[in-house]
VEXGU-980035 format. One line per 5 residues: number of its first residue (from 0); for each residue x, y, z of C-alpha. Coordinates in pm, 1 decimal, always signed. Example, Ala and Ser with C-alpha at 12.3 -4.5 7.8 and 13.67 -1.06 7.14 Angstrom:
2
0	+1230.0:-450.0:+780.0 | +1367.0:-106.0:+714.0 $
// end
This chain:
595
0	+9988.6:+6446.2:+4946.6 | +9942.9:+6816.7:+4883.1 | +9937.5:+7050.2:+4588.2 | +9968.3:+7425.0:+4550.7 | +9716.3:+7681.1:+4441.2 $
5	+9820.2:+7971.0:+4224.1 | +9995.3:+8203.4:+4465.2 | +10151.9:+7921.2:+4663.0 | +9873.6:+7828.8:+4906.4 | +9887.6:+7459.3:+4996.7 $
10	+9577.4:+7240.5:+4974.8 | +9506.6:+6873.2:+5024.3 | +9438.1:+6659.5:+4719.0 | +9221.8:+6348.3:+4725.8 | +9352.0:+6021.3:+4582.7 $
15	+9177.5:+6051.0:+4247.4 | +9306.8:+6405.8:+4202.4 | +9657.1:+6285.8:+4276.2 | +9619.5:+6002.9:+4024.1 | +9508.3:+6248.3:+3755.7 $
20	+9796.7:+6477.7:+3839.8 | +10038.3:+6185.1:+3817.2 | +9901.2:+6090.5:+3473.8 | +9930.2:+6448.1:+3346.4 | +10286.8:+6482.5:+3478.5 $
25	+10396.2:+6158.5:+3310.9 | +10248.6:+6268.1:+2978.2 | +10407.3:+6612.2:+3003.2 | +10742.6:+6444.0:+3065.3 | +10701.1:+6285.8:+2720.2 $
30	+10661.2:+6629.5:+2562.1 | +10283.3:+6638.9:+2529.1 | +10097.5:+6931.7:+2696.2 | +9848.7:+6790.4:+2945.1 | +9680.4:+6914.1:+3262.6 $
35	+9476.0:+6735.5:+3525.2 | +9146.5:+6857.0:+3379.1 | +9230.8:+6678.6:+3052.2 | +9231.0:+6341.8:+3230.8 | +8885.9:+6183.5:+3228.6 $
40	+8729.8:+5923.6:+3455.5 | +8626.6:+5608.7:+3272.7 | +8324.1:+5392.4:+3347.1 | +8151.7:+5112.7:+3164.3 | +8313.8:+4836.5:+2961.9 $
45	+8639.4:+5016.0:+2876.9 | +8935.8:+4845.3:+3042.5 | +9066.1:+5161.4:+3207.5 | +9017.3:+5387.9:+3509.3 | +9140.2:+5714.5:+3357.2 $
50	+9182.3:+5828.6:+2998.0 | +9347.7:+6114.3:+2811.4 | +9211.4:+6208.1:+2465.2 | +9497.5:+6294.7:+2228.1 | +9295.8:+6409.8:+1926.3 $
55	+9392.9:+6776.0:+1957.0 | +9761.4:+6701.4:+2011.9 | +9762.3:+6461.0:+1714.9 | +9599.3:+6722.4:+1493.7 | +9858.1:+6981.8:+1596.4 $
60	+10138.1:+6734.8:+1512.6 | +9977.9:+6623.1:+1189.1 | +9951.1:+6263.4:+1311.2 | +9681.7:+6002.0:+1351.0 | +9537.0:+5999.5:+1705.5 $
65	+9568.5:+5622.4:+1748.9 | +9928.7:+5627.8:+1632.7 | +10018.0:+5896.9:+1888.7 | +9829.5:+5717.2:+2168.1 | +10016.0:+5389.6:+2092.9 $
70	+10351.3:+5566.5:+2102.5 | +10272.9:+5729.6:+2437.2 | +10142.9:+5404.8:+2588.2 | +10459.5:+5218.9:+2481.1 | +10679.3:+5487.6:+2638.8 $
75	+10486.1:+5484.8:+2966.4 | +10490.8:+5104.7:+2994.1 | +10869.2:+5101.8:+2947.7 | +10933.8:+5389.9:+3188.3 | +10953.4:+5399.5:+3568.7 $
80	+10661.4:+5276.6:+3777.1 | +10393.3:+5503.9:+3916.0 | +10272.7:+5596.0:+4262.0 | +9897.6:+5548.2:+4220.7 | +9899.7:+5431.4:+3858.3 $
85	+10001.0:+5091.3:+3727.9 | +10183.9:+5227.0:+3423.5 | +10275.9:+4878.1:+3306.2 | +9909.4:+4839.0:+3204.3 | +9880.2:+5161.9:+3006.7 $
90	+9706.4:+5104.5:+2671.4 | +9586.6:+5291.3:+2362.5 | +9237.5:+5273.2:+2219.2 | +9141.4:+5483.5:+1919.2 | +9250.0:+5834.1:+2018.0 $
95	+9268.0:+5771.2:+2392.1 | +9555.4:+5693.7:+2623.5 | +9414.7:+5464.1:+2893.1 | +9550.8:+5438.7:+3248.3 | +9488.4:+5179.5:+3517.4 $
100	+9508.3:+5251.0:+3888.8 | +9736.0:+5042.8:+4108.6 | +9466.8:+4875.9:+4326.0 | +9687.6:+4829.4:+4633.3 | +9826.2:+5183.1:+4637.7 $
105	+9492.6:+5337.0:+4544.8 | +9297.3:+5151.8:+4814.8 | +9546.4:+5265.0:+5075.5 | +9530.5:+5624.1:+4952.4 | +9148.5:+5640.5:+4957.0 $
110	+9127.7:+5495.4:+5307.1 | +9397.3:+5737.3:+5427.2 | +9203.8:+6029.6:+5275.8 | +8890.7:+5929.6:+5465.7 | +9067.6:+5860.6:+5792.2 $
115	+9243.3:+6195.3:+5782.4 | +8910.8:+6361.0:+5876.9 | +8600.4:+6138.5:+5850.0 | +8366.2:+6423.1:+5946.3 | +8488.5:+6631.7:+5650.9 $
120	+8489.7:+6358.6:+5384.7 | +8451.2:+6520.8:+5043.5 | +8520.6:+6874.7:+5166.3 | +8746.0:+7102.0:+4964.5 | +8889.6:+7451.5:+4990.9 $
125	+8808.5:+7539.7:+4631.9 | +8614.8:+7851.1:+4734.1 | +8917.0:+7970.8:+4931.9 | +8690.4:+8145.1:+5184.5 | +8542.9:+8379.2:+4923.0 $
130	+8185.1:+8501.2:+4968.2 | +7900.8:+8410.0:+4735.8 | +7553.1:+8557.9:+4781.6 | +7269.4:+8321.6:+4684.1 | +6926.6:+8470.6:+4618.2 $
135	+6667.3:+8195.6:+4653.2 | +6308.6:+8111.2:+4747.9 | +6180.9:+8473.5:+4737.8 | +5804.6:+8418.0:+4768.5 | +5560.8:+8705.4:+4726.6 $
140	+5396.9:+8856.2:+5033.2 | +5017.6:+8820.7:+5049.6 | +5023.5:+8517.4:+4821.8 | +5022.0:+8151.5:+4931.6 | +5350.1:+7959.9:+4926.5 $
145	+5276.7:+7763.5:+4612.4 | +5449.6:+7456.8:+4471.5 | +5602.4:+7693.6:+4216.5 | +5839.7:+7820.0:+4486.6 | +5962.7:+7471.0:+4577.9 $
150	+6240.8:+7447.8:+4320.6 | +6404.7:+7780.7:+4400.9 | +6386.5:+7698.7:+4772.4 | +6533.9:+7348.0:+4767.7 | +6787.2:+7413.9:+4489.9 $
155	+6903.5:+7730.0:+4665.0 | +6939.4:+7558.8:+5002.1 | +7129.0:+7267.9:+4845.1 | +7367.7:+7508.5:+4670.0 | +7422.6:+7691.3:+4999.2 $
160	+7520.8:+7360.1:+5161.9 | +7735.6:+7246.9:+4868.8 | +7926.5:+7573.1:+4829.3 | +7994.4:+7579.8:+5201.5 | +8136.5:+7224.7:+5172.9 $
165	+8351.9:+7348.1:+4884.5 | +8517.9:+7617.0:+5093.5 | +8303.2:+7915.8:+4997.4 | +8132.6:+8147.4:+5247.4 | +7773.6:+8137.8:+5123.2 $
170	+7524.4:+8404.5:+5223.8 | +7162.6:+8309.9:+5159.9 | +6925.7:+8602.1:+5104.5 | +6549.8:+8557.4:+5080.1 | +6443.6:+8854.5:+4864.4 $
175	+6074.9:+8873.9:+4957.8 | +5838.1:+9035.7:+4710.4 | +5691.8:+9286.0:+4956.9 | +5681.5:+9607.1:+4749.3 | +5540.1:+9730.2:+4423.1 $
180	+5220.3:+9855.4:+4264.3 | +5043.3:+9526.0:+4341.9 | +5027.3:+9636.4:+4704.1 | +4825.6:+9940.5:+4599.9 | +4575.2:+9696.4:+4449.0 $
185	+4574.2:+9484.1:+4761.5 | +4527.7:+9783.8:+4991.2 | +4244.8:+9905.5:+4770.2 | +4079.2:+9561.7:+4778.0 | +4108.8:+9534.2:+5155.5 $
190	+3966.5:+9885.0:+5205.8 | +3663.4:+9791.3:+4994.2 | +3595.6:+9430.3:+5086.7 | +3833.1:+9325.2:+5365.6 | +3713.0:+9125.5:+5668.0 $
195	+3937.6:+9104.5:+5974.8 | +3802.7:+8763.0:+6079.5 | +3884.0:+8605.7:+5744.1 | +4229.6:+8766.2:+5742.2 | +4305.5:+8613.9:+6082.7 $
200	+4178.3:+8270.3:+5982.1 | +4372.5:+8231.7:+5654.0 | +4606.7:+8529.1:+5602.9 | +4783.4:+8457.4:+5273.2 | +4493.3:+8265.4:+5122.9 $
205	+4247.1:+8543.9:+5201.5 | +4477.3:+8820.8:+5077.6 | +4531.8:+8629.7:+4753.9 | +4155.6:+8591.7:+4705.4 | +4115.2:+8967.6:+4755.6 $
210	+4386.6:+9030.0:+4496.2 | +4211.6:+8803.6:+4245.9 | +3878.7:+8975.5:+4318.2 | +4035.7:+9315.7:+4253.7 | +4138.9:+9210.5:+3903.8 $
215	+3796.9:+9065.2:+3829.0 | +3617.0:+9379.9:+3950.1 | +3863.3:+9608.9:+3769.5 | +3752.1:+9463.0:+3436.0 | +3412.9:+9626.0:+3496.9 $
220	+3520.7:+9932.4:+3698.2 | +3819.1:+10127.3:+3562.6 | +3812.8:+10355.6:+3866.9 | +3962.6:+10073.5:+4072.6 | +4299.1:+10104.5:+3897.8 $
225	+4316.0:+10477.2:+3977.3 | +4219.2:+10406.6:+4336.2 | +4490.5:+10139.3:+4359.1 | +4755.7:+10379.1:+4227.6 | +4651.0:+10628.8:+4492.5 $
230	+4684.4:+10364.1:+4764.0 | +5035.9:+10281.1:+4647.4 | +5124.8:+10650.3:+4642.3 | +5001.7:+10672.5:+5001.4 | +5213.7:+10372.0:+5090.0 $
235	+5523.6:+10526.8:+4931.5 | +5485.0:+10860.2:+5114.6 | +5431.4:+10689.3:+5449.6 | +5055.8:+10726.9:+5501.1 | +4981.2:+10582.6:+5846.9 $
240	+4685.2:+10363.3:+5745.0 | +4854.0:+10230.0:+5432.0 | +5179.2:+10155.2:+5615.4 | +5009.4:+9982.9:+5909.6 | +4804.1:+9753.7:+5687.3 $
245	+5097.8:+9674.2:+5460.8 | +5320.0:+9591.9:+5759.0 | +5051.5:+9360.4:+5894.0 | +5020.6:+9182.6:+5557.9 | +5398.5:+9133.8:+5552.0 $
250	+5415.0:+9002.7:+5909.4 | +5129.8:+8756.0:+5854.8 | +5286.1:+8631.3:+5531.1 | +5629.8:+8585.9:+5686.2 | +5477.4:+8380.6:+5965.6 $
255	+5324.5:+8149.9:+5705.1 | +5649.6:+8127.8:+5509.7 | +5854.1:+8046.8:+5820.7 | +5620.0:+7757.0:+5898.3 | +5675.9:+7612.1:+5550.2 $
260	+6053.5:+7657.3:+5580.3 | +6047.2:+7471.2:+5910.9 | +5853.3:+7184.7:+5750.1 | +6110.8:+7166.3:+5470.2 | +6410.2:+7197.5:+5702.3 $
265	+6523.5:+7513.2:+5522.4 | +6710.3:+7793.5:+5697.4 | +6793.9:+8107.4:+5498.2 | +7053.0:+8343.9:+5646.5 | +6874.6:+8671.4:+5573.9 $
270	+6525.1:+8777.8:+5475.5 | +6533.3:+9130.5:+5335.1 | +6230.6:+9221.1:+5127.4 | +6222.6:+9460.5:+4834.5 | +6095.1:+9734.4:+5066.5 $
275	+6424.7:+9726.6:+5257.4 | +6587.3:+9901.7:+4960.7 | +6321.1:+10168.5:+4914.5 | +6548.9:+10461.2:+5005.5 | +6809.3:+10345.4:+4751.7 $
280	+6582.3:+10351.9:+4447.8 | +6572.1:+10723.4:+4370.6 | +6947.6:+10776.8:+4413.8 | +7019.4:+10475.5:+4192.5 | +6805.0:+10614.1:+3907.4 $
285	+6958.6:+10962.2:+3938.8 | +7309.9:+10818.2:+3943.3 | +7238.7:+10608.6:+3633.8 | +7107.7:+10918.1:+3452.3 | +7399.7:+11136.6:+3561.9 $
290	+7651.9:+10877.0:+3443.9 | +7486.9:+10848.2:+3104.2 | +7408.4:+10481.6:+3168.6 | +7032.2:+10551.6:+3163.4 | +6820.8:+10799.7:+2969.5 $
295	+6462.4:+10917.3:+2940.6 | +6264.8:+10810.5:+2635.4 | +5941.2:+10644.7:+2532.2 | +5933.2:+10272.1:+2615.0 | +5974.5:+10027.1:+2325.9 $
300	+5668.7:+9838.3:+2203.8 | +5817.3:+9517.3:+2342.1 | +5774.9:+9657.9:+2694.9 | +5402.4:+9582.2:+2679.6 | +5092.0:+9760.0:+2805.0 $
305	+5222.6:+9826.6:+3154.4 | +5359.4:+10163.4:+3034.4 | +5156.2:+10460.6:+2911.5 | +5200.2:+10525.0:+2541.0 | +5397.4:+10834.4:+2452.6 $
310	+5517.4:+10903.7:+2805.8 | +5886.7:+10883.0:+2882.0 | +6037.0:+10626.8:+3116.6 | +6390.9:+10587.5:+3247.9 | +6569.4:+10298.5:+3080.4 $
315	+6916.7:+10155.4:+3027.3 | +6992.1:+10083.4:+2658.3 | +7173.7:+9753.2:+2615.5 | +7215.4:+9724.4:+2238.2 | +7592.5:+9766.1:+2264.8 $
320	+7594.1:+9469.0:+2501.4 | +7416.2:+9258.1:+2240.1 | +7074.0:+9279.4:+2407.5 | +6804.6:+9442.2:+2196.6 | +6553.5:+9503.7:+2477.0 $
325	+6648.4:+9784.3:+2720.1 | +6606.5:+9751.8:+3096.6 | +6342.0:+9993.0:+3228.7 | +6417.8:+10145.9:+3569.4 | +6133.4:+10388.9:+3629.2 $
330	+5782.4:+10447.5:+3497.9 | +5662.5:+10782.9:+3370.1 | +5490.6:+10851.7:+3704.7 | +5816.7:+10792.8:+3893.7 | +5723.6:+10446.0:+4021.8 $
335	+6004.5:+10195.4:+4051.0 | +6006.5:+9852.5:+3889.1 | +6134.7:+9513.3:+3990.9 | +6461.4:+9573.0:+3801.5 | +6521.7:+9896.4:+3994.7 $
340	+6477.7:+9718.1:+4324.4 | +6692.4:+9427.6:+4206.0 | +6981.7:+9656.8:+4112.1 | +6954.3:+9841.2:+4443.0 | +6957.5:+9504.6:+4619.1 $
345	+7269.5:+9395.9:+4432.2 | +7450.8:+9715.8:+4525.5 | +7361.1:+9664.5:+4891.4 | +7487.2:+9305.2:+4879.0 | +7812.6:+9415.4:+4720.1 $
350	+7864.0:+9682.8:+4984.5 | +7772.6:+9465.1:+5282.2 | +7916.9:+9123.2:+5196.8 | +8167.5:+9201.6:+4918.4 | +8093.5:+8876.8:+4734.8 $
355	+8305.0:+8728.8:+4458.3 | +7984.3:+8617.8:+4283.0 | +7609.6:+8683.2:+4288.8 | +7387.7:+8379.3:+4232.1 | +7015.0:+8395.0:+4153.5 $
360	+6806.5:+8076.1:+4169.7 | +6518.0:+8170.3:+3940.2 | +6319.3:+7988.7:+3669.6 | +6409.9:+7942.1:+3303.5 | +6164.2:+8210.2:+3192.0 $
365	+6384.1:+8485.8:+3339.0 | +6683.7:+8413.1:+3114.4 | +6655.4:+8742.0:+2918.5 | +6599.9:+8946.0:+3232.1 | +6918.0:+8819.9:+3396.9 $
370	+7118.1:+8894.6:+3085.3 | +6980.8:+9248.6:+3104.2 | +7040.4:+9269.1:+3477.7 | +7401.7:+9148.4:+3459.2 | +7480.9:+9391.5:+3176.3 $
375	+7316.7:+9683.3:+3358.6 | +7501.3:+9607.1:+3681.2 | +7829.4:+9613.1:+3492.4 | +7741.9:+9945.5:+3327.5 | +7677.7:+10084.8:+3675.7 $
380	+8037.6:+10001.8:+3763.5 | +8001.7:+9665.6:+3936.7 | +8216.6:+9408.1:+3759.4 | +8110.8:+9103.3:+3961.4 | +8000.2:+8775.1:+3798.9 $
385	+7622.7:+8721.2:+3800.1 | +7505.0:+8360.5:+3768.8 | +7144.9:+8280.2:+3681.4 | +7081.3:+7930.6:+3819.2 | +6781.0:+7849.2:+3605.1 $
390	+6531.1:+7568.2:+3648.5 | +6224.2:+7423.1:+3481.3 | +5867.7:+7396.7:+3604.3 | +5712.0:+7137.6:+3834.5 | +5424.9:+6930.6:+3700.5 $
395	+5210.7:+6724.0:+3932.3 | +5042.9:+6398.2:+3828.6 | +4673.5:+6375.1:+3755.2 | +4463.0:+6339.8:+4065.4 | +4372.7:+6534.1:+4376.4 $
400	+4672.9:+6767.5:+4352.7 | +4679.9:+6812.6:+3976.5 | +4663.3:+7167.2:+3840.6 | +4314.0:+7310.4:+3791.8 | +4238.1:+7624.8:+3595.5 $
405	+4265.1:+7923.2:+3828.5 | +4376.5:+7721.3:+4130.3 | +4712.0:+7759.7:+4303.5 | +4867.9:+7433.5:+4421.6 | +4987.2:+7498.2:+4776.2 $
410	+5326.6:+7359.2:+4869.1 | +5190.4:+7259.4:+5207.8 | +4933.7:+7036.8:+5035.5 | +5210.8:+6866.9:+4838.3 | +5413.8:+6813.8:+5156.6 $
415	+5109.0:+6672.8:+5335.2 | +5042.7:+6437.0:+5043.9 | +5401.5:+6310.4:+5039.0 | +5419.1:+6257.9:+5414.7 | +5078.0:+6085.9:+5413.7 $
420	+5186.0:+5846.3:+5140.9 | +5512.7:+5778.6:+5324.1 | +5315.3:+5707.9:+5642.2 | +5125.1:+5437.8:+5453.7 | +5453.7:+5286.1:+5333.0 $
425	+5598.5:+5265.2:+5687.2 | +5274.4:+5159.2:+5858.0 | +5387.3:+4798.3:+5910.8 | +5724.7:+4886.4:+6066.1 | +5789.3:+4762.8:+6418.3 $
430	+5827.1:+5097.1:+6594.0 | +5618.1:+5337.4:+6798.0 | +5356.5:+5551.4:+6628.1 | +5561.2:+5862.9:+6706.6 | +5866.1:+5706.2:+6541.9 $
435	+5655.3:+5614.4:+6238.0 | +5538.7:+5975.5:+6212.3 | +5895.5:+6104.1:+6224.5 | +6012.5:+5845.2:+5972.5 | +5724.3:+5936.9:+5739.9 $
440	+5823.4:+6304.3:+5766.5 | +6186.8:+6233.3:+5678.1 | +6094.0:+5998.9:+5394.6 | +5814.5:+6213.3:+5252.2 | +6001.0:+6543.5:+5253.0 $
445	+6318.5:+6369.6:+5139.1 | +6124.2:+6222.9:+4846.8 | +6000.9:+6568.2:+4740.4 | +6348.7:+6719.7:+4754.0 | +6520.1:+6429.7:+4580.2 $
450	+6262.4:+6423.4:+4298.9 | +6366.5:+6781.8:+4230.8 | +6740.2:+6769.9:+4299.1 | +6813.6:+6437.8:+4125.9 | +6722.8:+6581.1:+3785.8 $
455	+6906.8:+6833.1:+3574.4 | +6762.2:+7157.6:+3705.7 | +6689.6:+7304.4:+3362.2 | +6435.1:+7032.0:+3290.0 | +6072.0:+7008.4:+3393.6 $
460	+6013.9:+6798.0:+3705.4 | +5718.4:+6560.2:+3704.5 | +5618.3:+6415.7:+4040.0 | +5560.6:+6041.0:+4020.7 | +5459.8:+5941.6:+4372.2 $
465	+5526.1:+5568.8:+4332.4 | +5876.9:+5625.0:+4196.3 | +5952.3:+5898.9:+4450.3 | +5870.4:+5672.4:+4745.5 | +6015.7:+5347.4:+4606.6 $
470	+6271.8:+5159.2:+4815.4 | +6436.3:+4998.2:+4513.6 | +6521.6:+5271.2:+4263.2 | +6666.5:+5616.7:+4215.4 | +6481.4:+5775.4:+4506.0 $
475	+6546.7:+5931.7:+4843.9 | +6402.1:+5634.7:+5037.6 | +6640.5:+5399.3:+4855.3 | +6939.7:+5610.0:+4957.8 | +6808.2:+5662.5:+5310.0 $
480	+6764.6:+5287.6:+5341.5 | +7121.5:+5229.4:+5218.6 | +7250.4:+5453.5:+5499.5 | +7032.8:+5280.2:+5757.1 | +7153.0:+4941.8:+5630.8 $
485	+7516.5:+5047.5:+5671.8 | +7446.1:+5166.6:+6025.2 | +7277.8:+4834.6:+6107.0 | +7580.6:+4637.7:+5983.6 | +7815.9:+4852.1:+6190.7 $
490	+7596.2:+4812.0:+6499.0 | +7605.5:+4434.5:+6458.1 | +7983.9:+4459.9:+6439.8 | +7987.4:+4644.1:+6771.6 | +8056.0:+4994.0:+6634.1 $
495	+8422.2:+4951.2:+6729.0 | +8611.6:+4972.4:+6399.4 | +8961.2:+4825.3:+6392.5 | +9240.4:+5021.6:+6234.1 | +9505.3:+4749.3:+6224.5 $
500	+9438.2:+4621.3:+5872.7 | +9574.9:+4673.4:+5526.1 | +9326.1:+4820.3:+5272.5 | +9510.7:+4617.2:+5009.4 | +9301.1:+4321.4:+5131.7 $
505	+9005.6:+4471.5:+4943.5 | +9094.6:+4279.8:+4630.0 | +8763.4:+4145.9:+4494.5 | +8636.9:+4305.7:+4168.7 | +8325.2:+4438.0:+4344.8 $
510	+8547.9:+4593.2:+4611.2 | +8766.5:+4764.7:+4353.6 | +8453.9:+4904.4:+4184.8 | +8314.7:+5032.0:+4516.1 | +8644.5:+5192.0:+4621.2 $
515	+8668.5:+5373.7:+4287.2 | +8310.1:+5491.6:+4325.1 | +8369.4:+5620.1:+4676.5 | +8687.0:+5795.1:+4563.2 | +8482.4:+5994.4:+4310.6 $
520	+8265.6:+6157.5:+4578.3 | +8490.2:+6464.2:+4629.2 | +8485.7:+6514.1:+4251.6 | +8105.3:+6498.6:+4246.1 | +8079.3:+6760.1:+4520.6 $
525	+8320.4:+6996.7:+4346.3 | +8146.0:+6946.4:+4011.8 | +7809.9:+7029.3:+4171.4 | +7957.1:+7345.5:+4322.3 | +8125.4:+7458.4:+4001.4 $
530	+7820.0:+7400.9:+3781.1 | +7552.9:+7483.2:+4043.2 | +7397.2:+7143.7:+3967.6 | +7298.7:+6941.3:+4276.7 | +7195.9:+6644.4:+4061.4 $
535	+7563.3:+6553.9:+4024.8 | +7571.9:+6463.3:+4394.5 | +7236.3:+6287.2:+4379.5 | +7351.3:+6074.1:+4087.0 | +7675.5:+5982.6:+4259.0 $
540	+7490.5:+5878.7:+4575.3 | +7257.2:+5656.0:+4377.0 | +7543.1:+5486.5:+4192.8 | +7727.2:+5441.2:+4523.5 | +7424.4:+5271.6:+4679.9 $
545	+7390.2:+5046.5:+4375.6 | +7759.1:+4946.9:+4384.3 | +7739.0:+4890.0:+4758.4 | +7444.5:+4652.7:+4715.9 | +7631.4:+4455.5:+4447.9 $
550	+7940.8:+4432.5:+4668.9 | +7749.5:+4334.0:+4983.3 | +7569.5:+4058.5:+4790.7 | +7899.5:+3924.9:+4651.4 | +8126.7:+3908.0:+4957.6 $
555	+8079.8:+3825.7:+5327.1 | +8138.2:+4118.8:+5560.7 | +8057.0:+4016.6:+5918.0 | +8149.2:+3660.0:+5825.6 | +8473.7:+3744.6:+5644.1 $
560	+8753.4:+3483.4:+5644.1 | +8974.6:+3674.2:+5888.6 | +8945.8:+3950.0:+6143.5 | +9167.5:+4176.6:+5936.6 | +8957.9:+4129.2:+5621.3 $
565	+8640.2:+4182.4:+5826.4 | +8779.6:+4512.2:+5954.4 | +8875.0:+4623.0:+5603.9 | +8526.6:+4547.4:+5472.6 | +8360.4:+4719.4:+5766.7 $
570	+8565.2:+5026.0:+5678.9 | +8406.5:+5014.4:+5332.1 | +8063.8:+5000.8:+5497.0 | +8153.8:+5302.8:+5710.3 | +8287.8:+5496.0:+5412.3 $
575	+7975.9:+5414.2:+5208.7 | +7754.9:+5546.0:+5488.8 | +7967.4:+5862.0:+5511.6 | +7948.7:+5916.9:+5136.3 | +7574.4:+5870.2:+5092.5 $
580	+7491.6:+6036.4:+5423.8 | +7702.5:+6341.4:+5346.8 | +7559.6:+6361.7:+4996.7 | +7202.2:+6354.1:+5128.5 | +7277.3:+6616.9:+5391.9 $
585	+7427.6:+6843.6:+5125.8 | +7100.5:+6806.3:+4936.1 | +6910.6:+6896.7:+5252.5 | +6768.6:+6545.4:+5300.6 | +6757.7:+6390.8:+5645.6 $
590	+6873.9:+6037.1:+5722.5 | +6666.4:+5833.5:+5971.5 | +6826.6:+5610.0:+6232.6 | +6601.6:+5317.8:+6143.5 | +6368.4:+5223.2:+5858.1 $
// end
């Protein structure tokens, strides 16, 4: 069955969407305003599959909610039958109108949805081919790839996958921190204390140690700060020595970053550092001043000690936008700031890709900045939605990788720890050592990603190694094992699925529960795309695996009473594997062939 978008474009609707639409249409026919989004899925002990709250409608009519719900339920039970709903079983409970699905019709509809295109199960055209630019990962050049960059990287990659599955055209952009006054400090430090051999042996680690040393020495020698400013000035005007060293630092850092991305299975479409936009900075500031969007004045006290007292900066006032703190674009000495480069980057993205939305995957602590940034971009004439996909910090458990004062926790160390622990878990498997290594890689990296993506992104993530690598709980290995188990069952059945069966045969209570769960997968994907929350997919996959285990324990599959029933149940196995497998792939988690 199909529906129409605004403007007349036709799209396919999944079974559960059609059931919600049917419920809304039947209620509207009784004179009560209702749309599909008003119809809620029901889980738990309530004897219903879908429910419509009528509290608002009752209030508008001056009636009691339960009284209105009873009247509607009576009318629906006495009216014509439904397509996917069993309207004869419609009930009222408190202020809710409860609907039951027709199990025969619904089973057939879900199976037909899957069979229409198994490789695209759960896909939608909600994005309608529109472009969305996702800014994620964005490590800083000359600094190690720390565990602090993990969340932006894996959340951003998952959102790229999810939005693509939802019909958007995502463009991932890795906005490297490769410009700014910190590079004057680094160039100064390397000129004073740099050793080529140490740079070659451990590029980002050595450069970071030089940067830390600069700050320690600068506490005793104020001349270092002046020297660093001069180095950055030389870099900005194109001094040959400064440029050559800076370019080498960038190249060495990118090589390190690419190695980490390969380990994580992350591929970002574009990597354009802050320096790429250097020639846009001056014109942007002048244009903002000429338009009256920005002005020159002394920085507010809230701006901190980074700015010289009494000297004017260029800033964008935002009080009229409800933001007390202005956005500073340029220091008194003409140096640009991160916000300047960010606005120039946004303008480039809008010109090049013409996105319908800009998405930034950055931590919770930047909430004020992105309010400022979005308001400033609008004042500059760019009325495009800006979404700050915020997330909390990562906390590691006590032990070898726990945080120490002054020590950066390297992401590579965390990956090595996870893979090493996974290798111990799979050590007794009957497979070659090479296969064990590959399985440990998939399980270990999958465990890291799932520990992040299975939680609401705004919360702090605490790594619990035992829970992350468990085969019997809400973890990546549990879901990976569920997929492998499904594949094993299908192999035993000969991998030759029959199609000559009636899905109505799936009549056991556990089968009805599993079919309903599987039917919710497209909803989970769309919800994750709309809210930028990958945990909605992770949670659905876990509940699917749990329902599958309960069903498989309750009914025979390979030993079903008839060939037709066996084929119907094998189709459920196949659809479960497709659901969990697709969900994991959208999260960027690999699925092994065997475990």
